[in-house]
C-alpha positions as CSV (number, residue, x, y, z in Angstrom):
1,M,20.1,-20.8,-4.0
2,F,17.1,-22.0,-1.9
3,V,15.6,-25.2,-3.3
4,E,12.4,-24.9,-5.4
5,A,9.1,-24.0,-3.6
6,D,7.7,-27.5,-4.1
7,D,10.8,-29.1,-2.7
8,R,10.7,-26.7,0.3
9,A,7.2,-27.7,1.1
10,R,8.2,-31.4,1.1
11,G,11.2,-30.8,3.3
12,V,14.0,-31.5,0.7
13,M,17.1,-29.8,2.1
14,S,20.5,-31.1,3.0
15,D,22.6,-30.2,6.1
16,T,24.9,-28.2,3.8
17,Q,22.0,-26.2,2.3
18,L,20.8,-25.5,5.8
19,A,24.2,-24.2,6.9
20,E,24.4,-22.0,3.9
21,L,21.0,-20.5,4.5
22,V,21.7,-19.8,8.2
23,E,24.9,-18.0,7.2
24,R,22.9,-15.8,4.9
25,L,20.5,-14.7,7.7
26,P,21.3,-11.4,9.3
27,I,22.9,-11.7,12.7
28,K,20.2,-10.2,14.8
29,P,17.6,-11.8,17.1
30,L,14.5,-10.4,15.2
31,L,14.2,-10.6,11.5
32,R,11.8,-8.8,9.1
33,V,10.0,-10.8,6.5
34,S,12.1,-9.0,3.9
35,D,15.3,-10.3,5.7
36,V,14.0,-13.8,5.5
37,T,13.0,-13.6,1.8
38,A,16.3,-12.1,0.8
39,A,18.3,-14.7,2.7
40,L,16.3,-17.7,1.6
41,G,15.5,-16.6,-1.9
42,C,11.8,-17.3,-1.5
43,D,8.7,-15.3,-2.1
44,V,7.1,-13.2,0.7
45,S,3.9,-15.4,0.4
46,V,6.0,-18.4,1.6
47,V,7.2,-16.6,4.7
48,Y,3.6,-15.4,5.5
49,S,2.3,-18.9,5.1
50,W,4.8,-20.0,7.7
51,I,3.6,-17.2,10.0
52,D,-0.1,-17.9,9.3
53,A,0.5,-21.6,10.1
54,G,2.3,-20.8,13.3
55,L,5.5,-22.6,12.1
56,V,7.8,-19.8,13.3
57,S,7.6,-17.7,16.4
58,T,6.7,-14.1,15.6
59,F,5.3,-10.9,17.1
60,R,3.3,-8.2,15.4
61,C,4.8,-4.7,15.4
62,E,2.5,-1.8,16.3
63,G,2.6,1.6,14.7
64,G,3.9,2.7,11.4
65,K,2.1,3.1,8.2
66,A,-1.1,1.2,7.5
67,V,-0.3,-1.7,5.2
68,E,-2.2,-4.6,3.7
69,R,-0.5,-7.1,6.0
70,P,0.6,-6.5,9.5
71,S,4.3,-5.9,10.2
72,W,5.8,-9.0,11.7
73,R,9.2,-9.8,13.2
74,I,10.4,-13.4,13.2
75,F,12.6,-14.7,15.9
76,R,15.8,-15.9,14.2
77,S,16.2,-18.9,16.5
78,S,12.7,-20.0,15.7
79,L,13.3,-19.7,12.0
80,I,16.5,-21.8,12.3
81,D,14.6,-24.4,14.3
82,F,11.9,-24.5,11.7
83,L,14.4,-24.9,8.8
84,K,16.1,-27.8,10.7
85,T,12.7,-29.6,10.5
86,R,12.9,-29.3,6.7
87,I,16.2,-31.3,6.3
88,N,15.6,-34.4,4.2
89,K,16.3,-37.3,6.6
90,V,17.3,-40.1,4.3
């Protein structure tokens, strides 16, 4: 459902698409990367690029199994604010 990766990078998204994406997000204040990828239909590398660039507010979870990438939680409100900046303003 989410627009193609190139379009996302350029900010091509309508208000309607934004509303549909927000509806698909889990209703909880902290989201896992997998929550975001499932709701937005994008690759995990896209979400990590947003995290690495500081485009969404996150925190690193401690503990658990050692993994290649740290375990992050994304603030739902921050993700929604970020997605709002991607609306194509014509």
